[in-house]
C-alpha positions, 0 to 999 in steps of 0.5 A: 075231723078230730083235734088232739088236745087235753080236755076235761076228760083227760084226767081219767085214770080208769074206764069201764066198758060193760062189766070190765074196768081198765086202768089207763096208762100213756094215752092220747085223747082227740076231740071232734071239731064240733065236739060231738064225740071224743076218742081215747087211745091208751095203753091199759091194764084190764082189772079182772081175773085175767089182769092183762095189758091191752091197747084200748080204743074208746069212742065217747058220744057227747052229742048224738048225731051223724058225725058220732055215728060215722066215727063209730062205724070207722072204729068198728072197721078198725076193730075188724081189721085187727081180727083179719090182718095176719100179724096184727094184735087181735081184739080181746074185748068189744063193747058197743053201747049207746053212748060209747064204743070200746075195743081192746086189743092184745098188747104184743110182748116187748116195748115200743122202740123209743122205750127200749132203745131211747132217742136216735141215732141207735147203736149198732146192736139196736139197729141190727135188731130192728132191721132184722125184724122189719120183714115181720112188720112187712108181712103185716103191712102186706095184709093191709095192701092186699085189701086195698088199704095202707097203715099210713101212720107208721112211727117208732112208737107203733113198732113193738120189739121183743127179743126175737120179733118186731110187732106192729101195734095197731091199724093206724089210719087204715080204716079211714079215707086219706086226708090232707096232712095226715100221718106223723109229720116226721115220717109223712110221705109227700102224697099225704099232703095231697090226701093221697095214699097207698101201699107206697106210703107205707114204704116211704114211712118205714124208710123214713123211720129207719133213716131217723134211727140210723142218722138221728135226723128225720128225713126232709124233702131232700135228705142227705145220704146216710154216708154224710151222717153215719158213714159205716152204714152207707154201703148197706143203706144209702141205696135202699133208703134213698130209693124208698124216700123218693117223692114219687110213689111209683118210683119207690121199691116194693115193700118186700124188696125194701125190707129184705135189703134192710134186714140184710144190712150190716155196717162196714 
């Protein structure tokens, strides 16, 4: 198990992996419950002749043992997903050392949704741009579903928007087995509370994100119709979003059907 928090390593400004140095920007550090290892995820700048922006994932082994090696294996699986799932950023560098495992993926062009558009609710032009990019994200998610996995950690920060495309930044929790209470709380599907998850979980999370961007409120267990909060979008979004937010996974629409309906939506 990992616990998120600030520790003595959080003040680091750079990391060396092999012969490469990375200057860190926004980041998140998590520490194993037994403190045998820590995992850093960060946006970074590769300080080499290429000088490129990357998404860095780093395992530091504090105390060698089974737990640390299991986490190393999971992160290696995550890196392989980046190399195999169509549309997911590719691995640019992978360094496997005795006390650490590091991989860096390409940073898609553009910016995270909150950075680009700010806090919900979004304006009409911003919503139209996001909705029209959802089929591209769906194609990447379908790559996970085709091999029996799901992202399970969708949130606005992992959606990268450029002028003409919406990208999925990372593999989320796809490399790990479902755990009770996993995933971002605001967009968590009901089944995730019971350590169950699958393709329908991604459908729920994507719908929860759109609901939040449209209405300004993250959906609760019994969300209000869009008509109550953003009437001009009601006709286009109420039916697909309410269906995708159904508490029973089997009652939710197919991912492709959902994103097709959302990408075609326009306000009244």
